[in-house]
C-alpha positions as CSV (number, residue, x, y, z in Angstrom):
1,X,105.8,48.2,-66.2
2,X,103.6,47.2,-69.4
3,X,101.4,49.3,-72.0
4,X,98.6,49.3,-70.1
5,X,99.8,50.4,-66.9
6,X,101.8,53.3,-68.9
7,X,98.7,54.7,-70.8
8,X,96.7,54.4,-67.9
9,X,99.4,56.3,-65.6
10,X,99.3,58.8,-68.9
11,X,95.4,59.0,-68.9
12,X,94.7,59.7,-65.2
13,X,94.4,63.2,-65.4
14,X,92.1,63.3,-68.7
15,X,88.9,61.6,-67.3
16,X,87.8,61.3,-71.4
17,X,91.2,59.4,-71.9
18,X,90.4,57.2,-69.2
19,X,87.4,55.8,-70.6
20,X,88.6,55.6,-73.8
21,X,91.5,53.1,-72.3
22,X,89.2,51.1,-70.6
23,X,86.8,50.6,-73.2
24,X,89.7,49.3,-75.3
25,X,90.6,47.2,-72.9
26,X,87.4,45.8,-72.1
27,X,86.6,45.3,-76.1
28,X,90.0,43.2,-76.4
29,X,89.1,41.0,-73.4
30,X,85.9,40.2,-74.8
31,X,87.5,39.5,-78.3
32,X,90.3,37.3,-76.6
33,X,87.3,35.5,-74.5
34,X,85.2,35.0,-77.5
35,X,88.5,33.6,-79.2
36,X,89.9,31.3,-76.6
37,X,85.9,30.1,-76.5
38,X,86.5,29.3,-80.3
39,X,89.2,27.6,-79.9
40,X,88.6,25.2,-77.0
41,X,85.3,24.1,-78.8
42,X,87.5,23.6,-81.6
43,X,89.9,21.8,-79.7
44,X,93.3,23.7,-81.2
45,X,94.9,26.9,-81.5
46,X,94.7,28.8,-84.6
47,X,97.1,27.6,-87.4
48,X,97.9,24.4,-85.3
49,X,98.6,21.2,-87.4
50,X,96.5,18.6,-85.4
51,X,93.4,21.1,-86.8
52,X,94.0,20.4,-90.5
53,X,91.5,18.1,-91.6
54,X,89.6,17.5,-89.2
55,X,86.4,17.9,-90.6
56,X,85.6,22.0,-88.7
57,X,87.6,24.9,-89.1
58,X,87.7,28.6,-88.3
59,X,85.6,30.6,-90.5
60,X,86.4,34.4,-90.0
61,X,83.9,36.6,-87.7
62,X,81.2,38.5,-87.8
63,X,80.9,42.4,-86.2
64,X,78.6,43.3,-83.1
65,X,78.6,46.7,-81.7
66,X,77.3,46.5,-78.0
67,X,76.6,50.0,-75.8
68,X,78.3,50.1,-72.8
69,X,78.7,52.3,-69.7
70,X,82.0,53.7,-70.9
71,X,80.8,53.7,-74.7
72,X,80.6,51.5,-77.9
73,X,82.5,48.8,-78.5
74,X,83.4,46.5,-81.1
75,X,83.0,42.9,-81.1
76,X,84.2,40.0,-83.3
77,X,82.1,37.1,-83.0
78,X,84.2,34.2,-84.2
79,X,82.7,31.5,-86.7
80,X,83.4,27.9,-87.2
81,X,83.1,26.6,-90.9
82,X,80.0,23.8,-90.0
83,X,78.4,26.6,-88.1
84,X,77.8,25.0,-84.8
85,X,80.0,27.4,-82.5
86,X,77.7,29.5,-80.2
87,X,79.0,31.7,-77.9
88,X,78.3,32.0,-74.6
89,X,80.3,35.3,-73.4
90,X,77.9,37.6,-74.5
91,X,73.9,37.6,-74.7
92,X,72.5,36.7,-78.2
93,X,70.9,39.8,-80.0
94,X,72.1,42.0,-77.5
95,X,72.7,45.4,-78.4
96,X,73.3,47.3,-75.2
97,X,73.8,46.4,-70.8
98,X,71.4,46.5,-68.7
99,X,72.5,49.8,-66.7
100,X,71.4,51.5,-69.8
101,X,68.1,49.7,-69.7
102,X,67.4,50.3,-66.0
103,X,68.4,53.9,-66.5
104,X,65.8,53.8,-69.3
105,X,63.3,52.3,-66.8
106,X,64.4,54.7,-64.1
107,X,63.8,57.9,-66.2
108,X,60.6,56.9,-67.7
109,X,59.0,56.1,-64.5
110,X,60.3,59.5,-62.6
111,X,58.0,61.1,-65.8
112,X,61.0,61.9,-68.6
113,X,59.5,61.8,-72.1
114,X,61.0,59.0,-74.4
115,X,62.3,61.4,-76.5
116,X,64.3,63.5,-73.9
117,X,65.5,60.0,-72.3
118,X,67.0,59.5,-75.9
119,X,68.6,62.7,-75.8
120,X,70.2,62.5,-72.5
121,X,71.5,58.9,-73.2
122,X,73.0,60.1,-76.1
123,X,74.5,62.7,-74.7
124,X,76.1,61.2,-71.3
125,X,76.8,57.4,-73.3
126,X,77.2,58.5,-76.9
127,X,74.9,55.6,-77.5
128,X,71.7,56.5,-79.9
129,X,68.6,55.2,-78.5
130,X,65.6,56.1,-80.8
131,X,62.2,57.0,-79.0
132,X,60.5,53.9,-80.3
133,X,63.3,51.6,-78.7
134,X,63.1,53.9,-75.5
135,X,59.4,52.6,-75.5
136,X,60.0,49.2,-76.1
137,X,62.5,49.0,-73.0
138,X,59.5,50.6,-70.7
139,X,57.3,48.2,-71.7
140,X,59.5,45.5,-70.1
141,X,57.9,47.0,-66.8
142,X,54.2,46.2,-67.6
143,X,54.2,42.2,-66.8
144,X,55.8,43.3,-63.3
145,X,53.3,46.0,-62.8
146,X,50.1,43.5,-63.9
147,X,51.7,40.6,-61.7
148,X,51.8,43.4,-58.8
149,X,48.3,44.4,-59.1
150,X,47.0,40.6,-59.4
151,X,49.1,39.2,-56.4
152,X,47.1,37.9,-53.2
153,X,46.0,40.2,-50.5
154,X,45.8,39.3,-47.0
155,X,41.8,39.0,-45.9
156,X,42.5,40.9,-42.3
157,X,44.6,44.0,-41.3
158,X,45.2,45.2,-37.7
159,X,45.1,48.9,-39.3
160,X,45.4,50.3,-42.5
161,X,46.9,53.4,-43.7
162,X,45.5,56.0,-46.5
163,X,47.6,58.7,-48.2
164,X,47.3,60.6,-51.0
165,X,50.3,61.9,-53.6
166,X,50.3,64.0,-56.6
167,X,52.9,63.0,-59.1
168,X,53.7,63.3,-62.8
169,X,52.0,60.5,-64.7
170,X,52.0,59.3,-68.4
171,X,48.6,58.1,-69.5
172,X,46.8,60.0,-72.6
173,X,48.6,63.5,-71.3
174,X,51.6,64.5,-69.3
175,X,50.0,66.0,-65.6
176,X,50.2,65.7,-62.1
177,X,47.5,63.0,-60.8
178,X,46.8,61.6,-57.3
179,X,48.0,58.6,-56.7
180,X,46.4,56.8,-53.8
181,X,48.8,54.7,-51.1
182,X,47.3,52.0,-48.8
183,X,49.4,50.6,-46.5
184,X,47.9,47.6,-44.4
185,X,49.5,46.4,-41.0
186,X,48.8,42.5,-40.4
187,X,48.0,41.6,-36.8
188,X,51.3,39.5,-36.8
189,X,53.2,42.7,-37.9
């Protein structure tokens, strides 16, 4: 039985301990992957003699904080002396996982205010999103919506259903507005 197995059996009865344990293991795994990626790039292990006088060597690391579903992890991204190494494990400049961004977009589309979304995410995941960040994330949907509105429609429909539903929308104010729904059936189905 290794340390991880012991720790997880002890933490099974406490959700917070399991999350902390998994977060720590994910952090360790990501850091190990980044270190092995640098080793593969340089072509030698740390402290190996065949790495001496090669013209490029390890040059410490810089730290990145990434917010995940289990909480924040601290990642050490290694550097090389010549600045040629670019890691491929983590997306550049990304500080949050897609899960959190998807949740922000879904909450925003349901009519939750940006301030409420920021507070909810901080309470649930411990990740701090400012209302401005929430607004920027939700703006990612605008090009998709515009592309949907500009799509080419068929010229002929066998039948068209029209309906209206009232949902909370945010434009200048936050109020229930009519949303018109049109469903068309083509002659071929």
